[in-house]
C-alpha positions in Angstrom: 147.3 131.6 46.9 145.4 134.5 48.3 141.9 134.0 49.6 140.8 136.6 47.0 142.2 134.6 44.0 140.9 131.4 45.5 137.4 133.0 45.5 137.8 134.2 42.2 138.1 130.9 40.6 134.8 129.8 42.5 136.1 127.7 45.3 135.4 128.5 48.7 138.0 128.7 51.1 136.9 125.9 53.9 140.5 124.7 55.0 141.0 125.4 58.8 144.7 127.2 59.0 144.7 127.0 62.4 144.0 123.4 62.9 146.4 122.6 59.8 149.3 124.4 61.8 148.4 123.0 65.1 148.1 119.5 64.0 151.4 119.9 61.6 153.1 121.5 64.8 152.4 118.6 67.1 153.2 116.0 64.1 156.5 117.5 63.7 157.3 117.7 67.2 156.2 114.3 68.3 157.7 112.6 65.1 160.1 114.7 64.0 159.7 117.4 61.2 161.5 115.3 58.4 159.4 112.3 59.2 155.9 113.9 58.5 154.5 114.6 55.0 151.8 116.8 53.6 149.9 113.5 53.0 150.3 112.6 56.8 148.7 116.1 57.8 146.0 115.7 55.2 145.2 112.1 56.8 145.3 113.9 60.4 143.1 116.8 59.6 141.1 115.4 56.7 141.9 118.4 54.7 142.6 118.1 51.1 146.0 118.2 49.6 145.2 121.0 46.8 143.7 122.6 49.7 146.5 122.6 51.9 148.7 123.5 48.8 146.5 126.6 48.1 147.0 127.8 52.0 150.8 127.0 52.1 152.0 126.7 48.5 154.2 124.1 49.4 155.7 121.6 52.1 158.4 124.5 52.7 155.7 127.0 53.3 153.8 124.7 55.8 157.1 124.0 57.9 157.9 127.7 57.7 154.3 128.6 58.9 154.8 126.1 61.9 158.1 127.2 62.6 156.8 131.0 63.1 153.9 129.4 65.3 156.5 127.6 67.4 158.2 130.8 68.2 155.6 132.1 69.8 155.1 128.9 72.1 158.6 128.0 73.1 161.2 130.4 72.0 159.4 133.8 73.1 159.2 132.5 76.7 163.2 132.0 76.7 163.7 135.6 75.2 161.1 136.8 77.8 163.2 135.4 80.6 166.6 136.8 79.2 164.9 140.2 78.9 163.9 140.4 82.8 165.6 142.9 84.9 166.7 140.2 87.5 170.2 138.7 88.9 172.0 136.7 86.5 171.5 133.7 89.0 167.7 134.0 88.9 167.7 134.2 85.0 169.6 130.9 85.0 167.1 129.3 87.3 164.4 130.5 85.4 165.9 129.2 82.1 166.7 125.8 83.7 162.9 125.4 85.1 161.6 126.5 81.8 163.8 123.8 79.9 163.0 121.0 82.2 159.4 121.6 83.0 157.2 118.4 82.9 155.6 118.3 79.5 152.9 115.6 79.9 150.3 117.9 82.2 150.9 120.6 79.3 149.9 118.0 76.6 153.2 118.6 75.0 155.8 116.2 73.4 159.4 116.1 75.0 162.2 118.2 73.3 162.3 121.1 71.2 160.9 121.3 67.8 163.3 124.2 67.1 166.3 122.0 67.8 164.9 119.3 65.8 164.5 121.3 62.8 167.9 122.9 63.0 169.4 119.2 63.1 167.0 118.3 60.1 167.4 121.7 58.1 169.1 119.5 55.1 165.8 118.0 54.7 163.9 121.4 54.1 163.3 124.0 51.7 164.9 127.4 51.5 162.3 129.5 52.9 162.3 127.2 56.1 166.1 127.1 56.3 165.9 130.9 56.0 163.6 131.2 59.0 165.8 129.0 61.0 168.8 130.8 60.7 166.9 134.3 61.4 165.5 132.7 64.4 168.7 131.5 65.4 170.2 134.5 65.0 167.8 136.5 67.0 167.8 134.2 69.7 171.9 134.4 70.2 171.3 138.1 69.9 169.0 138.1 72.9 171.5 136.0 74.8 174.5 138.1 74.0 172.6 141.3 75.4 171.6 139.5 78.3 175.3 138.4 78.9 176.6 141.8 78.3 174.0 143.2 81.1 175.1 140.5 83.5 178.8 141.3 82.8 178.1 145.2 83.6 177.0 143.9 86.9 179.9 142.0 87.5 177.7 138.7 87.5 179.3 136.9 84.6 182.7 135.2 83.9 185.1 136.9 81.6 184.3 134.7 78.9 183.9 136.6 75.3 180.2 137.2 74.6 179.8 135.6 71.3 181.6 132.4 72.8 179.1 132.5 75.9 176.1 133.1 73.8 177.1 129.9 71.7 177.7 127.9 74.9 174.1 128.6 76.2 172.9 127.7 73.0 174.7 124.4 73.1 173.4 123.5 76.6 169.8 124.2 75.9 170.1 121.8 72.7 172.0 119.1 74.8 168.9 119.4 77.3 166.6 118.8 74.6 168.2 116.0 73.2 168.2 114.3 76.7 164.7 115.0 77.2 163.8 113.2 73.8 166.0 110.2 74.9 163.9 109.6 78.1 166.4 111.2 80.8 164.2 112.6 83.5 164.0 116.2 84.1 165.5 116.2 87.6 168.6 114.8 86.0 168.6 117.2 83.0 168.2 119.9 85.6 171.1 119.3 87.7 173.2 118.7 84.8 172.1 122.3 83.5 172.9 123.6 86.9 176.5 122.1 86.9 177.2 123.0 83.1 175.4 126.8 83.2 176.6 127.6 86.9 180.0 126.7 87.0 181.3 128.4 83.9 179.3 131.5 84.4 179.4 132.2 88.2 182.9 130.7 88.7 181.2 128.2 91.0 179.2 124.9 91.3 175.7 125.3 92.6 174.7 124.6 96.2 173.5 121.3 97.1 170.0 120.9 98.4 
């Protein structure tokens, strides 16, 4: 329901949309998106259930809006790294550093909400599933563009671009699952160095 129509019904809008989104994002990320209901969000924020439904229309609408917010927080930085004009090795190092950064000082949960939502997509409504598909397609497209650019400089192994993009996506997902399981980030970084640099650059990374 729009702000205009709500006003027309004599019910002033007092719900803090940004607070709802931030609270839902953190709750989904910490507990798993399929484990958090609108009732839980209302309890955490003090918002009324009718107010949340007026703003987002449904649980599907809320989850889709959270996903859009998460894109800017954690997916866009990956795209920004892929779009940098730099050697392939530097891009791989930057991706590994971003994926394995310590979350506690940032006040962020471990793992990746996007990865979790993809794994639990069968629990969600059509709007959220559609956004997940679009975001995944967009991210894979950026991987493919970066791979083609790296190949043009002779810095990428002779792997079909589509397969290589899926491989990159799979390594990211695996790293995020390990992080949720409590594997130290230093260990995950080492795993990523081997799993990414060996097939892509054709040789194992040098040991420190």
